[in-house]
C-alpha positions as CSV (number, residue, x, y, z in Angstrom):
1,M,0.0,0.0,0.0
2,L,2.9,2.4,0.9
3,L,4.5,1.6,-2.4
4,L,1.3,2.4,-4.3
5,V,1.0,5.8,-2.5
6,T,4.6,6.6,-3.2
7,I,4.2,5.8,-7.0
8,T,1.0,7.9,-7.1
9,L,2.8,10.9,-5.5
10,L,5.7,10.6,-7.9
11,L,3.4,10.5,-10.9
12,A,1.4,13.5,-9.6
13,S,4.7,15.4,-9.1
14,A,5.8,14.6,-12.6
15,S,2.6,15.6,-14.2
16,S,2.6,19.0,-12.4
17,R,6.2,19.9,-13.4
18,P,6.0,22.6,-16.2
19,C,7.7,21.5,-19.4
20,D,10.2,19.2,-17.8
21,T,13.7,19.2,-19.3
22,Q,14.6,15.7,-18.5
23,G,17.7,14.8,-20.6
24,S,18.8,18.4,-20.7
25,N,22.4,18.9,-21.7
26,P,24.4,21.6,-19.8
27,E,27.2,21.5,-22.3
28,L,24.7,22.1,-25.1
29,F,23.2,25.1,-23.3
30,L,26.7,26.5,-22.6
31,S,27.7,26.1,-26.3
32,L,24.5,28.0,-27.4
33,N,25.2,30.7,-24.8
34,K,28.8,31.1,-26.1
35,N,27.6,31.2,-29.7
36,L,25.1,34.0,-28.8
37,L,27.8,35.9,-26.9
38,R,30.2,35.5,-29.8
39,S,27.7,36.9,-32.2
40,L,28.0,40.3,-30.6
41,E,31.5,40.5,-32.0
42,S,30.3,40.2,-35.6
43,Q,26.9,41.9,-35.3
44,E,26.1,44.1,-38.2
45,G,23.7,47.0,-38.0
46,L,21.8,47.9,-34.9
47,P,22.4,46.0,-31.6
48,N,19.8,43.4,-31.1
49,P,17.7,43.6,-27.9
50,S,16.5,40.0,-28.3
51,I,20.1,38.8,-28.0
52,H,20.5,40.9,-24.9
53,L,17.4,39.4,-23.4
54,A,18.5,35.9,-23.9
55,L,22.0,36.6,-22.5
56,R,20.5,38.1,-19.4
57,L,17.9,35.3,-18.9
58,S,20.8,32.7,-18.9
59,P,22.4,31.7,-15.6
60,H,25.9,32.1,-17.2
61,H,27.2,35.6,-17.9
62,N,30.1,37.6,-19.2
63,Q,29.4,40.9,-17.4
64,A,31.8,43.0,-19.4
65,K,30.4,42.0,-22.8
66,E,26.8,42.3,-21.6
67,T,27.5,45.8,-20.2
68,D,29.2,46.8,-23.5
69,H,26.1,45.6,-25.4
70,L,23.8,47.4,-23.0
71,N,25.6,50.6,-23.7
72,R,25.2,50.1,-27.5
73,L,21.5,49.6,-27.0
74,K,21.3,52.8,-25.0
75,N,23.1,54.7,-27.7
76,E,22.6,53.2,-31.2
77,L,19.2,51.6,-30.8
78,H,18.0,54.5,-28.7
79,D,18.9,57.0,-31.4
80,N,17.2,54.9,-34.0
81,I,14.0,54.8,-32.1
82,Q,14.3,58.5,-31.4
83,T,14.5,59.1,-35.2
84,S,11.4,56.9,-35.8
85,L,9.4,58.8,-33.2
86,T,10.5,62.2,-34.6
87,N,9.2,61.0,-38.0
88,S,5.9,59.8,-36.4
89,Q,6.6,56.1,-37.3
90,A,5.0,53.2,-35.4
91,V,7.8,51.4,-33.5
92,S,5.9,49.7,-30.7
93,G,7.6,46.3,-31.2
94,L,11.2,47.6,-31.2
95,M,10.4,50.0,-28.4
96,A,9.0,47.1,-26.4
97,L,12.0,44.9,-27.0
98,Y,14.3,47.8,-25.9
99,A,12.3,48.1,-22.7
100,L,12.5,44.4,-22.0
101,A,16.3,44.4,-22.7
102,L,16.8,47.3,-20.3
103,K,14.6,45.7,-17.7
104,S,16.6,42.4,-18.0
105,S,19.6,44.4,-16.9
106,C,17.7,45.9,-14.0
107,Y,18.1,49.3,-15.6
108,D,15.8,52.1,-14.3
109,L,13.4,52.6,-17.2
110,N,12.3,56.0,-15.7
111,T,15.7,57.4,-16.7
112,I,15.3,56.6,-20.4
113,T,13.6,59.4,-22.2
114,F,12.8,60.5,-25.8
115,I,12.2,64.1,-26.9
116,I,9.3,65.0,-29.2
117,N,8.4,68.6,-30.0
118,D,10.9,69.8,-27.3
119,K,9.0,67.7,-24.7
120,S,11.0,64.9,-22.9
121,E,9.0,61.9,-21.7
122,T,10.0,58.4,-20.5
123,L,10.3,55.3,-22.7
124,L,7.3,53.7,-21.0
125,T,5.2,56.8,-21.5
126,H,6.0,56.8,-25.2
127,L,5.3,53.0,-25.4
128,K,1.9,53.5,-23.7
129,R,1.1,56.2,-26.3
130,Q,2.2,53.9,-29.1
131,M,-0.2,51.2,-27.8
132,E,-3.1,53.7,-27.6
133,Q,-2.5,54.6,-31.2
134,E,-2.3,50.9,-32.1
135,K,-5.6,50.3,-30.3
136,D,-7.3,53.2,-32.0
137,H,-6.2,51.9,-35.4
138,I,-7.7,48.5,-34.7
139,A,-11.0,50.2,-33.8
140,F,-11.4,51.7,-37.2
141,S,-9.4,49.4,-39.5
142,H,-9.6,46.1,-37.6
143,R,-5.9,45.7,-37.5
144,P,-3.0,47.4,-35.6
145,L,-0.7,50.0,-37.1
146,T,2.1,47.4,-37.1
147,N,0.9,43.8,-36.5
148,Y,-0.4,41.7,-33.6
149,Y,3.1,40.4,-32.9
150,Q,4.4,43.9,-32.1
151,Y,1.1,44.7,-30.3
152,S,1.6,41.7,-28.1
153,L,5.2,42.7,-27.4
154,G,4.0,46.2,-26.3
155,V,1.5,44.7,-23.9
156,L,4.1,42.3,-22.5
157,A,6.8,45.0,-22.1
158,L,4.4,47.4,-20.2
159,C,3.1,44.6,-18.0
160,V,6.6,43.1,-17.2
161,S,7.7,46.7,-16.3
162,G,4.9,47.0,-13.7
163,I,2.8,49.4,-15.8
164,R,-1.0,48.7,-15.7
165,V,-2.1,47.9,-19.2
166,N,-5.2,49.8,-20.3
167,N,-8.1,47.3,-20.2
168,H,-9.1,48.4,-23.7
169,V,-5.6,47.7,-25.1
170,S,-5.8,44.2,-23.5
171,H,-9.3,43.7,-24.7
172,K,-8.3,44.2,-28.4
173,L,-5.7,41.5,-28.1
174,I,-8.2,39.1,-26.4
175,K,-10.7,39.7,-29.2
176,A,-8.0,39.2,-31.9
177,A,-7.2,35.8,-30.3
178,E,-10.9,34.8,-30.2
179,N,-11.3,35.8,-33.8
180,E,-8.2,34.0,-35.0
181,Q,-6.6,37.1,-36.4
182,F,-3.0,36.1,-35.7
183,K,-1.9,35.4,-39.3
184,H,1.0,36.0,-41.6
185,G,-0.6,36.1,-45.0
186,E,-3.0,33.2,-45.0
187,T,-1.1,31.2,-42.5
188,Q,-1.6,31.1,-38.7
189,S,1.4,32.8,-37.0
190,V,2.7,30.6,-34.2
191,D,5.1,33.4,-33.2
192,T,2.2,35.8,-32.7
193,Y,0.1,33.3,-30.8
194,A,3.2,32.7,-28.5
195,M,3.8,36.4,-27.9
196,A,0.1,37.1,-27.3
197,G,0.0,34.1,-24.8
198,M,2.9,35.5,-22.8
199,A,1.4,39.0,-22.9
200,L,-2.0,38.0,-21.7
201,Q,-0.6,35.6,-19.1
202,C,1.3,38.6,-17.7
203,V,-1.9,40.6,-17.7
204,K,-3.7,37.8,-15.9
205,D,-0.9,37.4,-13.3
206,S,-0.9,41.1,-12.6
207,G,-4.6,41.0,-11.7
208,S,-5.1,44.3,-13.6
209,Y,-7.7,43.2,-16.2
210,A,-11.0,44.2,-14.6
211,H,-13.1,44.0,-17.7
212,N,-14.0,40.3,-17.8
213,A,-11.7,37.7,-16.2
214,A,-13.6,34.8,-17.9
215,E,-12.9,36.1,-21.4
216,L,-9.2,36.5,-20.6
217,D,-9.1,32.9,-19.4
218,T,-10.9,31.8,-22.5
219,A,-8.5,33.6,-24.8
220,L,-5.5,32.1,-23.0
221,S,-7.0,28.6,-23.4
222,Q,-7.6,29.2,-27.1
223,I,-4.1,30.4,-27.6
224,K,-2.6,27.4,-25.8
225,Q,-4.8,25.1,-27.9
226,K,-3.7,26.8,-31.1
227,I,0.0,26.4,-30.2
228,L,-0.4,22.7,-29.3
229,A,-2.4,22.1,-32.5
230,S,0.5,23.4,-34.5
231,R,2.9,20.8,-33.1
232,R,4.4,18.5,-35.8
233,A,5.1,14.8,-35.4
234,D,8.8,15.6,-34.8
235,G,7.9,17.9,-31.8
236,H,8.5,21.2,-33.5
237,I,5.7,23.8,-33.2
238,G,5.0,25.5,-36.5
239,N,8.6,25.1,-37.7
240,E,12.1,24.8,-36.2
241,F,12.4,28.6,-35.8
242,S,9.0,29.2,-34.1
243,T,9.3,26.4,-31.5
244,G,11.4,28.5,-29.1
245,L,8.8,31.2,-28.6
246,A,6.0,28.6,-28.6
247,V,7.7,26.7,-25.8
248,Q,8.3,30.0,-23.9
249,A,4.6,30.7,-24.1
250,L,3.7,27.2,-22.9
251,L,6.1,27.6,-20.0
252,A,4.6,31.0,-19.1
253,M,1.1,29.5,-19.2
254,G,2.1,26.7,-16.9
255,S,2.0,23.8,-19.3
256,E,2.7,20.3,-17.9
257,V,5.4,17.8,-18.9
258,G,3.4,16.0,-21.6
259,E,2.5,19.2,-23.4
260,C,6.0,20.3,-24.3
261,A,8.5,17.5,-23.5
262,A,8.5,16.5,-27.2
263,S,9.2,20.1,-28.3
264,M,12.0,20.4,-25.8
265,N,13.6,17.2,-27.3
266,A,13.1,18.6,-30.8
267,M,14.9,21.8,-29.9
268,R,17.8,19.9,-28.3
269,T,18.1,17.7,-31.4
270,A,18.0,20.8,-33.7
271,A,20.6,22.6,-31.6
272,R,23.0,19.6,-31.8
273,S,22.7,19.6,-35.6
274,N,23.5,23.4,-35.7
275,T,20.0,24.3,-37.0
276,Y,20.1,27.4,-34.8
277,H,23.1,29.1,-36.3
278,N,21.3,32.4,-36.7
279,P,21.7,34.5,-33.5
280,M,18.1,35.6,-33.5
281,A,17.0,31.9,-33.6
282,I,19.3,31.1,-30.6
283,S,18.0,34.1,-28.7
284,Q,14.5,32.7,-28.8
285,T,15.4,29.0,-28.3
286,L,18.0,29.2,-25.5
287,P,15.6,30.7,-22.9
288,A,13.0,28.0,-23.6
289,L,15.6,25.3,-23.3
290,Q,16.6,26.8,-19.9
291,R,12.9,26.8,-18.9
292,K,12.7,30.6,-19.0
293,S,10.3,32.9,-20.9
294,Y,10.2,36.7,-21.4
295,L,7.9,36.8,-18.4
296,S,11.0,35.7,-16.3
297,V,12.4,39.2,-16.9
298,K,9.8,40.5,-14.3
299,T,11.6,38.6,-11.4
300,L,15.2,39.2,-12.3
301,D,17.1,41.0,-9.5
302,C,20.6,41.0,-11.1
303,L,22.2,40.2,-7.7
304,N,25.1,37.8,-7.1
305,E,25.2,36.9,-10.8
306,D,27.7,34.5,-12.4
307,D,30.6,36.0,-14.4
308,T,32.3,32.9,-15.7
309,L,31.3,32.8,-19.3
310,V,34.5,33.1,-21.3
311,L,35.0,32.8,-25.0
312,E,37.9,30.7,-26.1
313,P,39.9,32.0,-29.2
314,V,38.6,30.4,-32.4
315,D,40.5,29.9,-35.7
316,P,39.1,31.8,-38.6
317,V,36.7,29.8,-40.7
318,V,37.8,29.4,-44.3
319,V,34.8,28.8,-46.5
320,L,35.8,26.9,-49.7
321,T,33.6,27.5,-52.8
322,S,32.3,24.2,-54.2
323,D,33.3,23.2,-57.7
324,T,29.9,21.6,-58.2
325,K,27.3,24.0,-59.7
326,V,23.5,23.7,-59.4
327,M,21.0,25.6,-61.4
328,V,18.5,27.9,-59.7
329,T,15.4,29.2,-61.4
330,V,14.2,32.4,-59.9
331,E,10.5,33.3,-60.5
332,V,9.4,36.8,-59.6
333,V,5.7,37.4,-59.2
334,T,4.7,41.1,-58.8
335,A,1.7,42.5,-56.9
336,S,-0.3,42.6,-60.1
337,G,0.4,38.9,-60.7
338,A,2.8,39.3,-63.6
339,A,5.6,36.8,-63.5
340,A,9.2,36.7,-64.9
341,A,11.7,33.9,-64.7
342,Y,15.5,33.8,-64.6
343,S,18.1,31.1,-64.3
344,V,21.6,31.1,-62.9
345,D,24.2,28.4,-62.0
346,V,25.6,28.8,-58.5
347,P,28.2,26.9,-56.4
348,K,26.5,24.2,-54.3
349,G,26.0,25.4,-50.8
350,S,25.6,29.1,-51.7
351,S,23.1,31.1,-49.8
352,L,20.0,32.4,-51.5
353,L,21.4,35.9,-51.1
354,E,24.6,34.9,-52.9
355,A,22.6,33.3,-55.7
356,L,20.6,36.5,-56.1
357,E,23.8,38.6,-56.2
358,L,25.2,36.3,-58.9
359,L,21.9,36.6,-60.9
360,E,22.0,40.4,-60.6
361,R,25.6,40.5,-61.8
362,R,24.6,38.6,-65.0
363,D,22.7,41.8,-66.1
364,V,19.7,40.0,-67.4
365,G,17.1,42.5,-66.0
366,F,17.0,41.2,-62.5
367,T,17.7,43.6,-59.7
368,F,17.0,43.6,-56.0
369,Q,17.4,45.7,-52.8
370,K,17.7,44.4,-49.3
371,E,17.3,45.8,-45.8
372,S,18.6,44.8,-42.4
373,S,16.4,43.2,-39.7
374,Q,17.0,41.3,-36.4
375,W,16.8,38.0,-38.4
376,G,19.3,39.3,-41.0
377,P,18.8,40.8,-44.4
378,F,15.4,40.7,-46.1
379,L,14.3,41.6,-49.6
380,S,12.7,45.0,-49.9
381,A,12.5,45.6,-53.6
382,I,12.7,43.3,-56.7
383,N,13.1,44.8,-60.2
384,G,12.2,48.2,-58.8
385,E,8.9,47.1,-57.1
386,Q,8.8,47.5,-53.4
387,A,7.0,45.4,-50.8
388,R,6.7,47.7,-47.8
389,Q,5.5,46.9,-44.3
390,S,3.7,50.2,-44.3
391,D,1.7,48.9,-47.2
392,R,1.3,45.5,-45.4
393,R,3.2,43.7,-48.1
394,Y,6.3,41.5,-48.1
395,W,8.2,39.2,-50.5
396,L,7.2,35.6,-49.8
397,L,10.0,33.2,-50.6
398,S,9.4,29.5,-51.5
399,S,11.4,26.7,-52.9
400,D,9.7,24.3,-55.3
401,G,6.3,25.4,-53.8
402,T,7.3,25.2,-50.1
403,A,7.5,28.4,-48.2
404,L,11.0,29.0,-46.8
405,T,11.4,29.2,-43.0
406,Q,14.8,30.9,-43.3
407,G,15.9,34.2,-44.7
408,V,17.9,34.9,-47.8
409,G,21.1,35.0,-45.9
410,D,20.6,31.6,-44.2
411,F,18.8,29.4,-46.8
412,K,21.4,27.3,-48.6
413,I,21.2,26.1,-52.2
414,D,22.3,22.4,-52.2
415,F,20.4,21.2,-55.3
416,A,18.7,22.5,-58.4
417,Q,15.4,24.1,-57.5
418,K,12.9,26.8,-58.4
419,I,12.8,29.8,-56.0
420,T,9.6,31.9,-56.2
421,I,9.7,35.4,-54.9
422,K,6.1,36.8,-54.6
423,N,4.9,40.2,-53.6
424,T,2.3,39.3,-51.0
425,S,-0.1,41.1,-48.7
426,Y,-0.7,40.3,-45.0
């Protein structure tokens, strides 16, 4: 009888552990942590607040490098946001990530200010105003100024920073979840469901949503169901690069072992095979593997922190160009539906970006422009036609009919294939 009681208690304990990491690999986590830290040395463009967040959520630190990166955020990223605000641009998502990054370093957010029309106001005041503008835009156009991913980030950042989120702002996010409006094009966006889940869980935990507690619980339940329904047979949720945020959301929402153990295993397997070589991908995956989420920023105290993370010298990597050539057909489909096709032979293993650069140099009428993002370069214009976020359009990339989950700088051309680049609305 005593044995039966003991087994029952053990099973109950196991079923109540949120997203157990049985089989976790400290060496693997440390390797990912070092890769993320090393990425700061070769970072192009603006400093990435998502990388800072992941470094700060980790138990292992290099305080000097993290401080240097924090200072870059406070200068370069701050100036970039200031310029956007001066030009009346919507930057709720980037501003929210900036706030979360500062909060993760226990920085006093009340000392961070922006100046508009000679008036100085704090970062959080500006973020609250951005969220009000997003909310008002939803009221008359049924969608945010930016998108629901950035909207969710804004709610999350305010909530984690101890700011009471306007009930009407939260209500818009709840209704969007109920009406299944978290899409990228025609596809359900796992990333958006994950970020919305963390945001609304924070609102629930804060006890600040006085409008209708039952509808908040219903929305959280629907978000969780959507995330779990997107899990593939191999454990990944959505795809390899959305699983990190999805697991973070499941952790934040208190999911039990059976609901995310397979996804934890899938991320570990992918990490061992170097799937997460993009720093942005690591920044979203590492916290999840360490059973942390962006909600964990709320409880960081930055006291008695580790300072043992050291980067060993690495030999320069020499990339040898393959003698084997593969043919790539590039089809461009404009917003009007007109299509044009081009072909180019590229060395096997080239990135899609390198293939497009080779095609452009052939001077056959194909041109393109790219811009920087936290995930790396992305296409902004093809043959003179732009796909702007302000117009709610983007260039959808696919290979032999399958949408790419990696960007132009990461996707590798290992065999002959047809790449389609289509101007798409969302």
